[in-house]
Structure formats: C-alpha cells, structure tokens
Residue frames as qw, qx, qy, qz and C-alpha x, y, z in Angstrom:
[[0.394, 0.650, 0.229, 0.608, 30.53, -8.79, 40.96],
 [0.344, -0.256, -0.325, 0.843, 32.07, -5.75, 42.66],
 [0.109, 0.769, 0.475, -0.415, 29.72, -2.73, 43.34],
 [0.051, 0.739, -0.196, -0.643, 31.68, -0.52, 40.89],
 [0.254, -0.135, 0.811, 0.509, 31.88, -2.96, 38.16],
 [0.480, 0.222, -0.176, -0.830, 29.48, -2.34, 35.28],
 [0.768, 0.129, 0.598, -0.189, 26.92, -5.09, 34.47],
 [0.553, 0.124, 0.702, 0.431, 27.36, -6.95, 31.15],
 [0.218, 0.337, -0.273, -0.874, 26.91, -4.87, 28.04],
 [0.732, 0.415, 0.446, -0.305, 23.83, -5.72, 25.93],
 [0.682, 0.198, 0.556, 0.432, 24.18, -6.99, 22.51],
 [0.169, -0.255, 0.240, 0.921, 24.92, -4.65, 19.65],
 [0.062, 0.534, 0.749, 0.387, 21.36, -4.71, 18.29],
 [0.033, 0.081, 0.189, -0.978, 19.74, -1.16, 18.33],
 [0.054, 0.566, 0.820, 0.065, 16.11, -0.45, 18.67],
 [0.021, -0.901, -0.377, 0.213, 15.69, 3.23, 19.14],
 [0.451, 0.189, 0.164, 0.857, 16.96, 6.09, 16.99],
 [0.047, -0.848, -0.403, 0.341, 15.96, 9.48, 18.39],
 [0.446, 0.301, 0.324, 0.778, 16.33, 12.16, 15.83],
 [0.073, -0.935, -0.340, 0.074, 16.02, 15.97, 16.22],
 [0.346, 0.756, -0.153, 0.533, 17.78, 19.35, 15.92],
 [0.578, -0.221, -0.485, 0.618, 20.25, 19.74, 18.85],
 [0.102, -0.862, -0.185, -0.461, 19.10, 22.58, 20.96],
 [0.205, -0.769, 0.470, -0.381, 21.63, 22.53, 23.71],
 [0.855, -0.082, -0.474, 0.193, 23.80, 20.22, 25.74],
 [0.315, -0.777, 0.327, -0.437, 24.70, 20.78, 29.41],
 [0.642, 0.066, -0.699, 0.307, 26.90, 18.67, 31.63],
 [0.399, -0.642, 0.250, -0.606, 26.17, 18.52, 35.36],
 [0.071, 0.275, -0.897, 0.338, 26.74, 16.36, 38.42],
 [0.786, -0.322, -0.270, -0.454, 24.18, 13.77, 39.53],
 [0.260, -0.442, 0.777, -0.366, 24.55, 11.29, 42.37],
 [0.454, 0.003, -0.871, -0.187, 24.02, 7.51, 42.21],
 [0.704, -0.429, 0.011, -0.565, 20.94, 6.43, 44.07],
 [0.954, -0.225, -0.197, 0.023, 21.87, 4.20, 46.98],
 [0.798, -0.014, -0.132, 0.587, 25.44, 5.05, 47.07],
 [0.068, -0.968, -0.107, 0.216, 25.41, 8.88, 46.64],
 [0.616, -0.153, 0.380, 0.674, 28.56, 8.59, 44.41],
 [0.167, 0.708, -0.122, -0.676, 29.01, 11.65, 42.09],
 [0.596, 0.315, 0.671, 0.309, 28.33, 10.86, 38.47],
 [0.002, -0.416, 0.252, 0.874, 28.99, 13.34, 35.50],
 [0.473, 0.475, 0.742, -0.014, 25.94, 13.43, 33.26],
 [0.009, -0.053, 0.412, 0.910, 25.35, 15.05, 29.76],
 [0.373, 0.579, 0.587, -0.426, 21.85, 16.29, 29.16],
 [0.157, -0.011, 0.606, 0.780, 21.26, 16.51, 25.30],
 [0.414, 0.509, 0.474, -0.587, 18.12, 18.34, 24.17],
 [0.139, 0.060, 0.710, 0.688, 16.82, 17.36, 20.69],
 [0.472, 0.376, 0.221, -0.766, 13.82, 19.08, 19.19],
 [0.553, 0.237, 0.797, 0.054, 11.81, 16.77, 17.32],
 [0.348, 0.540, -0.306, -0.703, 11.69, 17.57, 13.53],
 [0.861, 0.290, 0.398, -0.127, 10.56, 15.56, 10.57],
 [0.188, -0.492, 0.643, 0.556, 13.17, 14.46, 8.07],
 [0.047, 0.086, 0.853, 0.513, 12.44, 13.68, 4.42],
 [0.332, 0.399, 0.438, -0.734, 9.23, 15.70, 4.57],
 [0.414, 0.398, 0.765, 0.293, 6.54, 15.02, 1.99],
 [0.188, 0.352, 0.268, 0.877, 6.13, 18.77, 1.62],
 [0.411, -0.766, -0.358, -0.341, 3.34, 19.34, 4.18],
 [0.029, -0.628, 0.449, -0.635, 4.13, 21.19, 7.20],
 [0.706, -0.257, -0.657, 0.065, 4.55, 19.09, 10.23],
 [0.507, -0.839, -0.018, -0.197, 4.31, 19.90, 13.90],
 [0.642, 0.284, -0.443, 0.558, 7.68, 20.71, 15.40],
 [0.190, -0.682, 0.273, -0.651, 9.02, 22.15, 18.68],
 [0.879, -0.460, -0.041, -0.114, 8.67, 19.12, 21.09],
 [0.197, 0.712, -0.625, 0.253, 12.03, 19.19, 22.97],
 [0.949, -0.240, -0.206, -0.004, 13.18, 15.82, 24.41],
 [0.186, -0.791, 0.561, -0.158, 15.84, 15.79, 27.14],
 [0.922, 0.139, -0.354, 0.074, 18.23, 12.74, 26.82],
 [0.449, -0.769, 0.422, -0.169, 20.37, 11.82, 29.92],
 [0.951, 0.167, -0.210, 0.156, 23.52, 9.82, 29.62],
 [0.703, -0.563, 0.103, 0.422, 26.87, 9.42, 31.37],
 [0.225, 0.919, -0.240, -0.217, 29.59, 11.77, 30.13],
 [0.070, 0.578, -0.807, -0.105, 32.19, 9.06, 29.99],
 [0.786, 0.026, -0.557, -0.266, 31.88, 5.36, 29.27],
 [0.646, -0.621, 0.339, -0.286, 31.86, 3.19, 32.23],
 [0.815, -0.187, 0.513, 0.193, 33.72, 0.30, 30.63],
 [0.252, 0.838, -0.269, -0.402, 35.85, 1.82, 28.05],
 [0.277, -0.412, 0.843, 0.209, 37.88, -1.26, 27.43],
 [0.322, 0.187, 0.925, 0.078, 34.92, -3.13, 26.20],
 [0.339, 0.719, 0.314, -0.519, 33.05, -0.38, 24.50],
 [0.633, 0.287, 0.524, 0.493, 32.84, -0.66, 20.69],
 [0.180, 0.695, 0.237, 0.654, 32.16, 3.06, 20.30],
 [0.503, -0.438, -0.456, 0.589, 33.70, 4.73, 23.32],
 [0.159, -0.108, 0.012, 0.981, 33.34, 8.38, 21.98],
 [0.047, -0.583, -0.748, -0.315, 29.57, 8.38, 21.64],
 [0.276, -0.839, -0.368, 0.291, 28.91, 10.93, 24.32],
 [0.364, -0.450, 0.229, 0.783, 32.01, 12.94, 23.23],
 [0.186, 0.223, 0.632, 0.718, 30.65, 13.11, 19.60],
 [0.098, -0.784, -0.610, -0.060, 27.22, 14.22, 20.81],
 [0.326, -0.748, -0.121, 0.565, 28.85, 17.07, 22.76],
 [0.313, -0.255, 0.393, 0.826, 30.84, 18.20, 19.66],
 [0.069, 0.424, 0.716, 0.550, 27.94, 18.05, 17.31],
 [0.161, -0.827, -0.533, 0.076, 25.55, 19.96, 19.65],
 [0.312, -0.677, 0.036, 0.666, 28.18, 22.75, 20.20],
 [0.252, -0.047, 0.560, 0.788, 28.88, 22.94, 16.46],
 [0.007, 0.602, 0.723, 0.339, 25.18, 23.28, 15.65],
 [0.274, -0.829, -0.361, 0.328, 24.73, 25.93, 18.37],
 [0.420, -0.424, 0.232, 0.768, 27.67, 27.87, 17.08],
 [0.188, 0.166, 0.611, 0.750, 26.51, 27.93, 13.58],
 [0.086, -0.718, -0.658, -0.209, 22.98, 28.96, 14.47],
 [0.315, -0.826, -0.251, 0.394, 24.22, 31.93, 16.45],
 [0.377, -0.036, 0.339, 0.861, 26.16, 33.46, 13.56],
 [0.274, 0.470, 0.081, -0.835, 24.62, 36.74, 12.18],
 [0.676, 0.403, -0.325, -0.525, 24.24, 34.83, 8.89],
 [0.759, -0.270, 0.589, -0.061, 24.15, 31.14, 9.44],
 [0.113, 0.511, -0.718, -0.459, 26.31, 29.21, 6.95],
 [0.286, 0.079, 0.955, 0.022, 24.28, 25.95, 7.00],
 [0.398, 0.071, -0.418, -0.814, 22.00, 25.68, 4.03],
 [0.637, -0.215, -0.699, -0.242, 20.27, 22.52, 5.43],
 [0.703, -0.610, 0.088, -0.356, 18.77, 21.57, 8.89],
 [0.260, 0.434, -0.808, 0.303, 21.23, 20.03, 11.25],
 [0.841, -0.357, -0.180, -0.365, 20.09, 17.01, 13.15],
 [0.165, -0.491, 0.811, -0.273, 21.37, 14.74, 15.80],
 [0.848, -0.103, -0.396, -0.337, 20.64, 11.09, 16.01],
 [0.307, -0.466, 0.741, -0.373, 20.97, 9.34, 19.28],
 [0.759, 0.081, -0.599, -0.244, 21.00, 5.49, 18.68],
 [0.453, -0.480, 0.586, -0.470, 20.34, 3.53, 21.81],
 [0.203, 0.187, -0.960, -0.050, 21.10, -0.23, 22.24],
 [0.714, -0.351, -0.425, -0.432, 18.27, -2.55, 22.90],
 [0.801, -0.496, -0.317, 0.113, 18.27, -3.23, 26.71],
 [0.296, 0.623, -0.277, 0.669, 20.50, -0.34, 27.33],
 [0.564, -0.318, -0.550, 0.527, 21.95, -0.17, 30.76],
 [0.072, -0.788, -0.070, -0.608, 21.07, 2.78, 32.99],
 [0.321, -0.035, -0.598, 0.733, 22.08, 4.21, 36.39],
 [0.290, -0.803, -0.501, -0.143, 19.41, 5.34, 38.72],
 [0.324, 0.232, -0.257, 0.880, 20.28, 8.86, 39.95],
 [0.121, -0.511, -0.605, 0.599, 18.91, 11.01, 42.71],
 [0.082, 0.455, -0.037, -0.886, 18.51, 14.11, 40.57],
 [0.397, 0.373, -0.420, -0.726, 17.35, 12.78, 37.06],
 [0.886, 0.061, 0.294, -0.354, 16.19, 9.32, 37.66],
 [0.888, 0.078, 0.384, 0.241, 17.44, 6.81, 34.99],
 [0.158, 0.828, -0.383, -0.377, 20.52, 7.86, 33.06],
 [0.921, 0.370, -0.061, 0.104, 21.76, 5.72, 30.04],
 [0.640, -0.481, 0.371, 0.471, 25.38, 4.64, 30.16],
 [0.328, 0.745, -0.294, -0.501, 27.15, 6.26, 27.20],
 [0.255, -0.289, 0.897, 0.216, 28.62, 2.86, 26.41],
 [0.376, 0.347, 0.859, -0.016, 25.22, 1.85, 25.14],
 [0.389, 0.834, 0.277, -0.276, 24.55, 4.69, 22.70],
 [0.513, 0.077, 0.360, 0.776, 25.97, 6.11, 19.55],
 [0.106, 0.818, 0.231, -0.517, 25.61, 9.66, 18.34],
 [0.501, 0.188, 0.519, 0.666, 25.71, 10.90, 14.81],
 [0.085, 0.612, 0.065, -0.784, 25.44, 14.36, 13.39],
 [0.448, 0.363, 0.735, 0.356, 23.49, 14.66, 10.17],
 [0.174, 0.391, -0.026, -0.903, 22.20, 17.27, 7.75],
 [0.621, 0.508, 0.577, -0.154, 19.06, 16.88, 5.82],
 [0.468, 0.072, 0.518, 0.713, 19.62, 17.43, 2.07],
 [0.063, 0.728, 0.522, 0.440, 16.76, 19.71, 1.68],
 [0.179, 0.289, -0.233, 0.911, 16.84, 23.34, 2.83],
 [0.052, 0.328, 0.713, -0.617, 14.75, 24.56, 5.71],
 [0.136, 0.729, 0.652, 0.159, 11.04, 25.52, 4.90]]
C-alpha cells in the first residue's frame, strides 16, 4: 500500500453518538506525525446537554473538542462524503441564530457526531489523533422541548 493511500474503511456499524450543543467550529492546519505533511482539521466543540429531560435540572457545560479531517480522504468509497461539511454548516447556523438580538429558535439546537466502530485516525503533531471525516456522520437536530 502506498504511503498516501488510506487504510481500508471500517464497516458501517456505529458505536458512538456524541450529542451536544455546537459551541463553535474552527478550521486549522495540523501536520501528520512522521511525515510532517500538512492536514486541514476541523475542530467542533460540542457542549454536553441532556436531551429528553425528565424535568430535573441536569449538569451542563462540559465542552468536548472533536477533531476530524476537513475533507474525506477516500471520497470515492465514502458512503457519506459530506459529514464534515454538514457539521460545519450546522455549527455556523446555530452560532448565527444564537447571536441574533432575539433568537428565533424556540428549541435547543444540538449536533450529533456519529463515529464508526474502529474509526480510522491520523496521528498529528499538534492535536494527536484526528478522525478521518470518512468515518463519521454529522446531524443537526432540535429538541422538541423549549429550553428551561
């Protein structure tokens, strides 16, 4: 296998659904460990929130950074090549709405980052392991209940 060729994709079983309110998305350059090749990485911050609450207040506020490639590495064989792109659109949309003088959303906005079992990652110098966007899906959702 050539150095630039991606390893085989994992099966399509999913094991991890990371849910939270998008609190920001930035894109920056990392470097692949060992080769120092540049790599564009998206960093999506999800603030953990409880969905479908039982009515009791739950602790919120933990922000988790999720690192993944900005573009799929093997777009021809990717069943969902726009995963990273969709995350970016949803994070920006939520941020835009939250910054309006009178937010229009009547419900909480969430992001769900769904990661394949045995998701591939690239070891980077700056951020450590970074998921390949080929191995994730991103969904924007709104809870049907208004915020507390």
